C-alpha positions as CSV (number, residue, x, y, z in Angstrom):
1,M,103.9,113.9,99.9
2,P,101.4,112.8,97.2
3,E,97.8,112.1,98.1
4,A,96.6,108.6,98.5
5,G,96.0,106.9,95.2
6,A,98.2,109.4,93.3
7,R,100.2,108.2,90.3
8,F,103.9,108.1,90.8
9,E,105.9,109.3,87.8
10,R,109.5,109.7,89.1
11,A,111.7,107.4,91.1
12,V,115.0,107.4,92.8
13,I,117.0,104.2,93.5
14,L,119.4,104.0,96.4
15,A,121.6,101.0,96.4
16,V,122.9,100.4,99.9
17,G,126.0,98.4,100.8
18,S,129.6,99.2,101.3
19,E,130.4,96.2,99.1
20,L,128.9,98.1,96.1
21,L,131.4,100.9,96.5
22,G,134.4,98.7,95.5
23,S,135.2,97.2,92.1
24,D,134.3,93.6,93.0
25,R,130.5,94.0,92.8
26,I,128.2,95.3,90.2
27,D,124.8,96.8,91.2
28,T,122.6,94.8,88.9
29,N,119.5,95.2,91.1
30,S,119.0,98.8,90.2
31,L,119.1,97.9,86.5
32,T,116.3,95.4,87.1
33,I,114.3,97.9,89.1
34,T,114.8,100.6,86.5
35,D,113.5,98.3,83.8
36,A,110.5,97.3,85.8
37,L,109.7,101.0,86.6
38,Q,110.0,102.0,82.9
39,Q,107.6,99.2,82.0
40,V,104.9,100.8,84.1
41,G,105.7,104.4,83.0
42,I,107.8,105.5,86.0
43,E,111.0,107.5,85.1
44,T,114.1,106.9,87.2
45,V,115.5,110.3,87.7
46,W,118.5,109.5,89.9
47,K,120.5,106.5,91.2
48,A,123.0,106.5,93.9
49,V,125.1,104.0,95.9
50,V,125.8,104.6,99.5
51,G,127.8,102.5,101.9
52,D,126.9,101.1,105.3
53,D,127.1,104.4,107.1
54,A,124.1,105.7,109.0
55,A,124.9,109.4,108.6
56,A,125.6,109.0,104.8
57,L,122.4,106.9,104.4
58,A,120.3,109.5,106.2
59,A,121.7,112.3,104.0
60,M,121.0,110.3,100.9
61,F,117.4,109.6,102.0
62,R,116.8,113.3,102.5
63,R,118.3,114.1,99.1
64,A,116.3,111.3,97.4
65,D,113.1,112.6,99.0
66,R,113.5,115.9,97.3
67,K,113.9,114.2,93.8
68,S,111.2,111.6,93.7
69,T,107.4,111.6,94.0
70,R,107.5,108.8,96.7
71,L,110.1,107.5,99.0
72,N,110.0,103.8,99.9
73,S,112.7,102.2,102.1
């Protein structure tokens, strides 16, 4: 875990919702978040979509934690 006040340079975006796994919805939120992060110099290194399943979500959080410099939920 980075020290308090550390600059974050890498981000992971997890889009959560079973509705995002079908073909009826497009995850536009992660595009907006990616753009905002880029504007402040933070690189998005990985994006994922996970359904409304507690075990799958927990696994994705563990994986995301290894890829980013900070994990916010």
